C-alpha positions in Angstrom: -81.7 7.8 -22.0 -78.5 7.3 -23.3 -75.1 7.2 -21.3 -72.9 9.7 -22.1 -70.8 7.2 -23.8 -73.6 6.7 -25.9 -74.5 10.3 -26.7 -70.8 10.5 -27.9 -71.4 7.4 -30.5 -74.8 9.0 -31.4 -72.8 12.5 -32.4 -70.3 10.4 -34.5 -73.0 8.7 -36.3 -74.6 11.7 -36.9 -71.1 13.4 -37.9 -70.7 10.8 -40.4 -74.3 10.6 -42.1 -73.8 14.7 -42.1 -70.9 14.2 -44.2 -72.3 11.9 -46.5 -76.2 13.9 -46.5 -73.9 17.0 -47.6 -70.8 16.2 -48.6 -69.6 19.7 -46.3 -66.9 18.6 -43.8 -67.0 22.4 -42.8 -67.0 22.9 -39.1 -69.3 26.6 -39.8 -71.8 24.3 -41.6 -71.6 21.7 -39.2 -72.3 24.0 -36.2 -74.5 26.2 -37.4 -76.9 23.6 -38.9 -77.0 22.5 -35.0 -77.7 26.1 -33.9 -80.8 26.5 -32.0 -83.7 29.0 -32.4 -85.2 30.1 -29.2 -88.3 30.9 -31.1 -89.2 27.7 -32.6 -87.0 25.5 -29.6 -85.4 23.5 -32.5 -81.8 23.6 -34.3 -82.0 25.7 -37.4 -81.5 23.1 -39.6 -84.4 20.6 -39.7 -82.8 17.9 -41.1 -79.7 18.1 -38.2 -82.2 17.5 -35.9 -83.2 14.5 -37.4 -79.6 13.2 -38.0 -79.5 13.5 -34.6 -82.8 11.4 -33.8 -81.3 8.5 -36.4 -77.9 8.6 -34.8 -79.7 8.3 -31.4 -81.6 5.5 -32.7 -78.6 3.7 -34.6 -76.9 3.6 -31.5 -79.3 1.5 -29.4 -79.9 -0.6 -31.8 -76.5 -1.6 -33.2 -74.1 -0.4 -30.3 -71.1 2.0 -30.9 -69.6 2.8 -34.5 -67.1 0.6 -35.6 -63.5 1.1 -33.4 -60.3 2.0 -34.6 -56.8 0.1 -33.0 -54.5 2.9 -31.7 -51.1 1.6 -33.2 
């Protein structure tokens, strides 16, 4: 199990990985890849699920992404 905060941090890792792998920062690409196919019980884009699992693992092993200081 991960906490809500770790889930949020995993999302940040996943979105960064998605951007690095695809070069896409288009929100519609991101959302369509993460949509679930009911019949298959998995995200439409199988790589999206892998990004998510890797992000959760990264949060567990490395902690949160680098924090930015507000000025």
